[in-house]
Rosetta silent file (secondary structure, phi, psi, omega in degrees, C-alpha in Angstrom):
SEQUENCE: XXXXXXXXXXXXXXXXXXXXXXXXXXXXXXXXXXXXXXXXXXXXXXXXXXXXXXXXXXXXXXXXXXXXXXXXXXXXXXXXXXXXXXXXXXXXXXXXXXXXXXXXXXXXXXXXXXXXXXXXXXXXXXXXXXXXXXXXXXXXXXXXXXXXXXXXXXXXXXXXXXXXXXXXXX
SCORE:     score description
SCORE:     0.000 S_00000001
   1 L     0.000  -38.841 -177.039   40.859  115.362   36.412 S_00000001
   2 H   -66.040  -32.200 -179.102   42.833  118.205   38.117 S_00000001
   3 H   -71.252  -32.736  178.267   43.034  120.283   34.986 S_00000001
   4 H   -69.452  -43.279  178.782   39.224  120.153   34.743 S_00000001
   5 H   -60.020  -41.320  179.366   38.888  121.226   38.412 S_00000001
   6 H   -65.965  -34.606  176.435   41.235  124.110   37.887 S_00000001
   7 H   -65.621  -41.608  177.628   39.242  125.200   34.803 S_00000001
   8 H   -62.634  -47.090 -178.592   36.036  124.986   36.820 S_00000001
   9 H   -59.766  -51.925 -172.950   37.613  127.035   39.696 S_00000001
  10 H   -66.641  -31.987 -175.832   39.027  129.708   37.368 S_00000001
  11 H   -90.940  -23.483 -175.906   35.792  130.097   35.223 S_00000001
  12 L  -127.921   57.247 -173.651   33.281  129.822   38.034 S_00000001
  13 L   -46.592  -47.984  173.794   35.000  131.706   40.846 S_00000001
  14 L   -90.370  117.904 -174.025   31.696  132.001   42.737 S_00000001
  15 H   -51.101  -26.240  179.184   30.332  128.521   43.232 S_00000001
  16 H   -70.032  -21.183 -178.340   26.744  129.692   42.661 S_00000001
  17 H   -82.149   -6.176 -178.222   27.641  130.624   39.088 S_00000001
  18 L   -71.698  126.565  179.501   28.658  127.025   38.240 S_00000001
  19 L   -70.809  173.592  179.661   26.066  125.510   35.878 S_00000001
  20 L   -59.402  154.641  178.952   24.322  122.213   36.480 S_00000001
  21 H   -51.598  -40.452 -178.655   26.429  119.028   35.877 S_00000001
  22 H   -66.677  -46.218  177.419   24.816  118.320   32.475 S_00000001
  23 H   -68.601  -34.192  176.904   25.504  121.863   31.229 S_00000001
  24 H   -64.988  -38.472 -176.716   28.930  121.882   32.760 S_00000001
  25 H   -68.900  -37.565  176.271   29.780  118.669   31.050 S_00000001
  26 H   -63.529  -45.234 -179.007   28.795  120.150   27.687 S_00000001
  27 H   -59.976  -45.250 -178.084   30.833  123.266   28.325 S_00000001
  28 H   -68.296  -37.191  173.064   33.891  121.193   29.324 S_00000001
  29 H   -60.713  -46.349 -177.543   33.533  118.993   26.208 S_00000001
  30 H   -64.163  -29.297  176.389   33.355  122.062   24.043 S_00000001
  31 H   -71.794  -27.055  177.125   36.543  123.372   25.575 S_00000001
  32 L   114.895   13.325  176.957   38.233  120.191   24.664 S_00000001
  33 L   -74.672  145.200  177.570   38.594  118.154   27.843 S_00000001
  34 L   -64.128  146.464  179.733   38.545  114.295   27.537 S_00000001
  35 H   -61.397  -34.320 -177.823   35.252  112.688   28.388 S_00000001
  36 H   -70.152  -45.426  176.732   36.841  110.384   31.027 S_00000001
  37 H   -63.102  -38.670  173.514   38.454  113.348   32.769 S_00000001
  38 H   -57.923  -51.715 -177.182   35.162  115.304   32.719 S_00000001
  39 H   -61.320  -45.001 -178.865   33.295  112.337   34.204 S_00000001
  40 H   -59.596  -44.504 -174.354   35.958  111.837   36.913 S_00000001
  41 H   -72.813  -39.360  176.826   35.935  115.587   37.878 S_00000001
  42 H   -65.508  -36.990  175.105   32.076  115.682   37.916 S_00000001
  43 H   -63.911  -42.654  177.134   31.854  112.666   40.064 S_00000001
  44 H   -61.555  -44.823  175.947   34.537  114.151   42.409 S_00000001
  45 H   -62.525  -38.332  174.493   32.617  117.405   42.563 S_00000001
  46 H   -61.303  -47.504 -176.065   29.322  115.562   43.297 S_00000001
  47 H   -69.976  -30.742  174.142   30.994  113.731   46.142 S_00000001
  48 H   -63.171  -43.597  177.854   32.524  117.007   47.384 S_00000001
  49 H   -61.289  -38.805  178.885   28.998  118.437   47.587 S_00000001
  50 H   -65.640  -45.025  174.922   27.839  115.449   49.577 S_00000001
  51 H   -61.037  -37.010 -177.960   30.774  115.781   51.937 S_00000001
  52 H   -69.550  -41.008  179.832   30.201  119.448   52.413 S_00000001
  53 H   -62.797  -42.633  179.657   26.574  118.853   53.282 S_00000001
  54 H   -61.827  -34.782 -179.249   27.495  116.105   55.818 S_00000001
  55 H   -88.782    0.219 -172.743   29.967  118.525   57.532 S_00000001
  56 H   -63.395  -32.626  175.975   27.650  121.572   57.457 S_00000001
  57 H   -65.310  -36.311 -179.767   26.630  121.078   61.082 S_00000001
  58 H   -75.388  -27.452 -177.032   30.187  121.185   62.307 S_00000001
  59 H   -85.893  -25.628 -169.829   30.987  124.208   60.038 S_00000001
  60 L   -72.281  146.624  178.406   27.857  126.228   60.669 S_00000001
  61 L   -66.968  154.494 -179.391   28.114  128.951   63.345 S_00000001
  62 L   -57.153  140.980  177.475   26.475  128.262   66.708 S_00000001
  63 L    85.129   -0.425 -176.432   22.813  128.840   66.710 S_00000001
  64 L   -90.579   69.586  173.406   22.409  128.479   62.886 S_00000001
  65 L    87.834    5.733  179.403   19.438  126.190   63.051 S_00000001
  66 L  -120.721  160.798 -179.812   21.040  123.715   65.654 S_00000001
  67 L   -67.379  149.406  176.181   20.496  123.502   69.346 S_00000001
  68 H   -59.309  -38.003  177.215   22.975  125.465   71.444 S_00000001
  69 H   -61.608  -48.115 -175.817   23.985  122.360   73.302 S_00000001
  70 H   -67.144  -39.481 -178.307   24.787  120.528   70.042 S_00000001
  71 H   -67.733  -46.454 -179.897   26.653  123.577   68.563 S_00000001
  72 H   -69.510  -27.530  176.153   28.713  124.071   71.713 S_00000001
  73 H   -69.020  -40.789  179.621   29.628  120.392   71.916 S_00000001
  74 H   -67.969  -40.804  177.009   30.779  120.507   68.266 S_00000001
  75 H   -60.491  -45.797 -179.132   32.765  123.767   68.933 S_00000001
  76 H   -58.915  -38.386  177.950   34.356  122.222   72.010 S_00000001
  77 H   -68.156  -51.719 -174.460   35.480  119.230   70.047 S_00000001
  78 H   -67.413  -29.117 -175.951   36.724  121.219   67.049 S_00000001
  79 H  -100.232   -2.636 -179.623   38.502  123.851   69.053 S_00000001
  80 L   -56.277  124.095  178.767   40.206  121.828   71.761 S_00000001
  81 L   -72.928   -7.365  179.901   43.877  122.806   71.784 S_00000001
  82 L   -99.925    3.389 -176.606   44.749  119.299   72.933 S_00000001
  83 L   -75.055  145.827  179.432   43.188  117.567   69.994 S_00000001
  84 L  -141.372  125.721 -178.560   45.584  115.657   67.703 S_00000001
  85 L   -92.302  118.253  179.889   44.694  114.215   64.321 S_00000001
  86 L   -98.160  121.818  178.038   46.389  110.848   63.781 S_00000001
  87 L   -81.730  141.801  176.709   46.719  109.876   60.115 S_00000001
  88 L   -78.632  170.125 -179.202   46.182  106.314   59.077 S_00000001
  89 H   -64.962  -36.348  178.430   48.754  104.362   57.187 S_00000001
  90 H   -67.083  -37.196  176.087   46.624  104.657   54.077 S_00000001
  91 H   -66.500  -46.427  178.196   46.369  108.483   54.433 S_00000001
  92 H   -56.299  -50.649  177.508   50.154  108.627   55.005 S_00000001
  93 H   -66.485  -35.813 -179.800   50.901  106.627   51.973 S_00000001
  94 H   -77.681  -32.733 -177.011   48.378  108.271   49.634 S_00000001
  95 H   -89.144  -43.585 -176.644   49.138  111.795   50.701 S_00000001
  96 H    73.131  172.990 -170.786   52.828  111.611   51.527 S_00000001
  97 H   -64.528  -40.589  178.312   54.902  113.967   53.571 S_00000001
  98 H   -59.102  -47.277  179.111   54.509  117.111   51.453 S_00000001
  99 H   -66.031  -48.519  179.758   50.677  117.063   51.499 S_00000001
 100 H   -64.291  -34.276  168.736   50.471  116.215   55.174 S_00000001
 101 H   -62.812  -38.224  176.583   53.025  118.994   55.902 S_00000001
 102 H   -65.792  -41.440  177.556   50.875  121.404   53.990 S_00000001
 103 H   -58.617  -42.391  176.620   47.866  120.380   56.052 S_00000001
 104 H   -60.832  -47.712  179.638   49.860  121.180   59.164 S_00000001
 105 H   -57.361  -44.889 -177.164   50.898  124.539   57.789 S_00000001
 106 H   -67.674  -38.506  177.159   47.304  125.431   56.984 S_00000001
 107 H   -62.847  -51.111 -176.707   46.103  124.286   60.454 S_00000001
 108 H   -64.380  -31.722  179.972   48.861  126.277   62.255 S_00000001
 109 L   -79.975   -5.277 -178.095   48.031  129.375   60.151 S_00000001
 110 L    74.516   21.175  178.064   44.357  129.012   61.242 S_00000001
 111 L   -92.990  -13.591 -175.959   43.168  128.597   57.737 S_00000001
 112 L  -133.596   82.736  178.415   41.934  125.007   57.997 S_00000001
 113 L   -63.943  162.404 -174.774   39.756  124.190   60.999 S_00000001
 114 H   -43.032  -57.213 -178.746   39.091  120.583   61.853 S_00000001
 115 H   -56.487  -42.175  177.663   35.800  120.080   59.942 S_00000001
 116 H   -67.149  -41.830  174.812   37.344  121.582   56.735 S_00000001
 117 H   -55.729  -40.871 -179.436   40.435  119.503   57.195 S_00000001
 118 H   -71.217  -35.548  177.013   38.374  116.335   57.233 S_00000001
 119 H   -69.123  -38.939  179.947   36.595  117.260   54.019 S_00000001
 120 H   -65.158  -48.051 -178.577   39.961  118.025   52.379 S_00000001
 121 H   -61.246  -42.821 -179.741   41.431  114.757   53.571 S_00000001
 122 H   -59.400  -47.087  176.513   38.334  112.760   52.459 S_00000001
 123 H   -63.977  -39.323 -179.971   38.503  114.385   48.934 S_00000001
 124 H   -69.847  -36.065  175.853   42.180  113.898   48.718 S_00000001
 125 H   -66.116  -23.687  178.409   41.811  110.168   49.547 S_00000001
 126 L   -86.844   -6.290  179.523   39.274  109.970   46.638 S_00000001
 127 L   -70.067  143.589  176.113   41.724  111.424   44.172 S_00000001
 128 L   -72.706  -23.116  179.296   43.119  108.900   41.732 S_00000001
 129 L   -60.935  136.854 -179.055   46.759  109.984   41.975 S_00000001
 130 L  -145.823  113.081   -8.501   48.961  107.834   44.102 S_00000001
 131 L   -72.124  157.394 -177.367   50.864  109.343   45.819 S_00000001
 132 L   -75.365  124.223  173.138   49.135  112.695   45.517 S_00000001
 133 L   -63.325  142.672  179.409   51.283  115.575   44.219 S_00000001
 134 H   -62.125  -33.148  175.848   51.329  118.693   46.413 S_00000001
 135 H   -63.433  -39.907  175.098   50.137  120.775   43.502 S_00000001
 136 H   -70.295  -33.477  178.853   47.136  118.533   43.059 S_00000001
 137 H   -63.833  -39.316 -175.404   46.501  118.623   46.880 S_00000001
 138 H   -67.101  -34.731  177.716   46.510  122.447   46.738 S_00000001
 139 H   -65.182  -37.840  178.498   43.768  122.230   44.010 S_00000001
 140 H   -62.921  -46.912  178.349   41.693  119.978   46.321 S_00000001
 141 H   -55.803  -45.304  177.552   42.043  122.538   49.109 S_00000001
 142 H   -64.187  -41.873  179.883   40.911  125.353   46.740 S_00000001
 143 H   -66.279  -32.362 -179.661   37.948  123.335   45.543 S_00000001
 144 H   -68.571  -51.074  178.626   36.849  122.627   49.158 S_00000001
 145 H   -54.111  -46.036 -174.446   36.945  126.425   49.946 S_00000001
 146 H   -66.219  -43.234 -177.163   35.204  127.191   46.615 S_00000001
 147 H   -65.585  -39.225  178.874   32.376  124.619   47.186 S_00000001
 148 L   -78.895   -2.711 -178.487   31.658  125.910   50.711 S_00000001
 149 L    72.179   25.736 -177.155   31.704  129.583   49.532 S_00000001
 150 L  -106.365  143.272  176.290   34.648  130.418   51.764 S_00000001
 151 L  -112.533  124.720  175.806   37.472  132.692   50.629 S_00000001
 152 L   -77.394  164.726  175.578   40.821  132.020   52.275 S_00000001
 153 L   -50.610  148.290 -179.184   43.116  134.730   53.444 S_00000001
 154 H   -56.439  -38.534 -177.963   44.990  136.487   50.662 S_00000001
 155 H   -72.845  -36.930 -176.720   48.404  135.040   51.802 S_00000001
 156 H   -68.698  -43.270 -175.915   46.853  131.489   52.110 S_00000001
 157 H   -63.981  -38.888  176.631   45.323  131.922   48.640 S_00000001
 158 H   -64.573  -40.719  179.901   48.711  132.995   47.243 S_00000001
 159 H   -67.110  -33.294  178.734   50.291  129.864   48.797 S_00000001
 160 H   -69.017  -37.886 -171.184   47.494  127.653   47.271 S_00000001
 161 H   -93.487   -5.805 -174.180   48.007  129.167   43.864 S_00000001
 162 L  -107.179  132.800  178.947   51.827  129.374   43.781 S_00000001
 163 L   -82.861  -11.851  176.330   53.915  126.336   42.918 S_00000001
 164 L    81.831   -0.991 -172.173   56.962  127.717   44.745 S_00000001
 165 L   -72.694  -33.761 -175.907   59.294  127.043   41.693 S_00000001
 166 L   -89.600    2.607 -179.680   60.078  130.770   41.190 S_00000001
 167 L   -73.933  143.100  178.331   60.897  131.610   44.813 S_00000001
 168 L  -118.756  119.344  175.672   64.332  132.723   45.739 S_00000001
 169 L   -72.047  137.670 -175.590   65.657  132.024   49.202 S_00000001
 170 L  -100.820    0.000    0.000   67.219  134.882   50.981 S_00000001
């Protein structure tokens, strides 16, 4: 499934250019992906679209079609410096320390606000791999940014696309 997602990300950098699911399925089949992998990826992408729509109120800027009171309440909850996300046992087991550490890194870098984090975690929990590898988790984060039409900072994008194997410690 993750190979299909990476192919979609690389070939349809702008989410708007991605074809409809039926056309995408034909293109992926023509490239040589397995039918089951294609179906898993398309289902995962469809569910990502649904999750993105559900979170759009929390992600939208204040005043973007929502009452000021509702927007400021959402902003206050999302931006509270005293908020703490407690991970369930299922999340800890499925994601593991490397993925949860990467979430913390992204949050501390200011690249993953609360509403985006929740979409990432929900989509990561829907991934079939158990436990989820960090490389696969990074693909999930990229796909969430891609689906929402957001472009992460260049250094964050580099971190998401780099496996770290060729790094030399100084």
